N, C-alpha and C positions, 0 to 999 in steps of 0.2 A: 504494500500500500504506500503510495507516494504522499508527500507532504506538499501542499500548495502554500508556499511561503507568502505569495502575494495575498492570498485570501486571509492567512493568519495575520498578516500585517494590517490589512484593512479592518480586521475585527479587534486589533489590539487597542488597548486604552492609552491615554496620554502618558501615564507613568511608564508603561512597558516600552512605548516608543522612545521616551526620554532615556531609559536604560540602554536601549539599543544604540542610540546616538552616542551616548557616553562611551560605550565599549568600542564603537567604530573609531572614535577619536583616539582612545587608548591604543587600539591596534595600529592605526596610522603612525602614532608616535613611536611605538616599539619597532615597527618595520623600518621606518625611516632611519632610526638610530642604528639598527642592525646593518642596513645596507651601507650607511656611511662608514661604520666600523670595518666592514669587510673590505671596502675600498681602501681605507687608510692602512689597514694591516697588510693587505696584499702589496700595496705600493711600498711600504717600509721594508717588508721582507724581500721584495725583488731588488730594491736598492742595496740592501745589505748583502745579498748574494753577489752582487756585482762589486761591491766595495771591499768586502772581507779578504778575498784572495789578493787583490792588489795591495791592500794595506799590509797584510802579512808578508808579502814579498818585499815591500819597501823596508819593513822593520828588519827582516832577516838580512837584507843587504846593507843595513845601517844607513839607509837613505832617509834620514829623519825629515829633511825639508820636503821630500816627496810625500812622505806619510802625512805630514801636516797639511800639505796642499790637497791631498785626497780627502782628508777629513773635512776640510773647509768646503770642498766642492760638493760632496755628497750629503747635503742637508736633509735629503729625504730618508736617509737611513738612521734608525734609532741608535745603532752601534756607533756610527760615524759621529753623531752628536755627542755621545758620551765620551768617546776617545778624543774628540776635538776639544772638549772642555778641559781635559787633563793636559793635552799638549799646549793649549793656549797659555796655561799657567807657567810652563817652563820654556816656551818657545824662544823668548829673548835670551835664554841662558844656554840653549843647546849647542850653540857654536863654540862655547867656551865651557866645557864640562867641569873644569876645575872650580868654577865659581858656584856650582849648584850645591846646595846644602840639603840636609834632611828636612829642614823647614820648607824648602821648595817642593820636595816630593810630597810632604804632608799636605801642602796647599793644593797640589794636583789631585791628591786623593779626595780632598774635600770638594774640589770642583767636580769630580766624578759623581760624588754623592748628590750634589745639588742638581746636576743635570739628569741623573737617574730619577730623582724625585719629580722633576718637571715632566720627564717622559712618561712616567707611570701615571701622573695626574692626567696627562693628555689621553693616555690609553684608556683610563677608567672613566673618562668623561662620557656620560650618557648611560652607563651601566645601571645607575640607580633608577632610571626610567624603566628599563626592561625588568629589573627586579620588582619594582612597584606594580607594573602591569601584570607580571606573572603571578604575584601573590594576591592581588586584589580583584582581578577580573572575574574569577569564579564566584567571589562573594557578591560582586555587583550583579552578576547574572542570577545568583540565588535570591538576592533582594527582589529582583523583578519577578521571579517565580513565586516567591512568597506573597507578594502583593497581588499577583494575578490569581492565586488560589483563594486568597481572602475575598477578592472581588467575585469569584465564581460562587463561593459559598453564600455570599450576600445575595447574589442573584437567585440562587436556589431557594433561599429562605423567603425572599419576597414573592416568588412565584408559587410557593407552597409545594404540594406533592404533584402538581400537574406536570412539571417537567421531568422529575425523577433524576436518575443518574445521567441521562442523556443531556439534561439541561446544563450540567457542569462539565461534562466530558470535553466539550470543545474549548471551554475556558481554561481548563487545566492543561490541555495540549498547547494552547497559546502561551501559557505561563512557562511551561517547561522549555520552550524555545530559547528563552533568555539564559537559562542555565547552560544549555548546549553552546550558545554563542559565547558565553563567558569562558568555557573550556577551550573553544577554538581560538580565542584571543590569547589565553594564558599559556597554552602548551608551546607555541613557537617562541614566545618571549622567554620562557624558562630554558628552552633548548639553546637559544642564542646566548643567553646570559651565561650558562655553564660553558659553552664553547669559548666565548671571549675571555672568561675567567681563566680557563686552562691555557689559552693562547698567551695571555698576559704573563702568566707564571713562566712559560717557556721563554718569552722575550726578555723577561727580567733576568733569568738565569744566563741567557746569551749576553746581555749587556754586562752583567757582573763578571762573567768569565773573561770577556774581552778586556774589560777595564783592569782586572787583576793581572792579566798577562802583560799589559802595557806597563803598569806600575812595576811589576817584577823586572821587566826588561830595563826600565830606566834605572832601577836600583843596581842591577848587575852590571850594566854597561858603564856606569860612572865610576864605581869603585867602593872602597870601604867607607867612604864618607856617609853612605846611606845606611850604615849600621845603626844609626839612631832613628831611622824611620819606624813608624808604628807597625809597618808590615813585617819587620824583622826583629821585633822585640823578643818574640818567643824563640827565634833561632839564636839570638845572642845569649839568651838565658841558658839554652841547652849547651852552648859552647863553653859557658862558665862552669859547667858541672865537671868536677875532677873524677879521676878513676875511683876514688874512694866513696863517691856518691855525695860529696859535700859541694856546696856552692861557695865559691870564693867571694 
């Protein structure tokens, strides 16, 4: 048995129609955010795939000027933005490595952290809308169903026993449509939210790994001066352990 949606819509009351309009707006907001996120993520991932091999090659060949240029040109890559923030802190000093101190490296580390926070904030922008739609759309639909059932029982009580069950069957069917619509709105929103949350975790790990590699490279390439860097405190503590197990 098919469902004539147009007939149900024509018999729906003002409250049910209002609920439908609200859920359509929620669905449009969720879908628009999801499509925008898909475009942004795909663009950033594609730019990173192009940038990462070139940057790694420049670092391995110790072409730091070229590495900095690559990071500055590839603004569409999330990894390039993070690495560029670190390199910008030490860029004036890279030509004369003897002048770089542990404080300079720590400054680069803080630049990485700041840029990562900015990137994560941008990646998470709009996820709250999808989370809200996914969690509230079923309840909005249930509200429409509840009010529709109440209206149906009121109609039955006013008509007495003349209508019987058939008098309210149509009204209940109309009311249940809003619950189904609420689920149709919520399910894609939840799927997209979980997908983007997982994708952001992966991109965060990618940014963190690349930044750590760059900082480690800067530490090792300059020399022992970077023994005071916060990245190597644990290593220095281990070196201080003597053969008898005591720390000097």
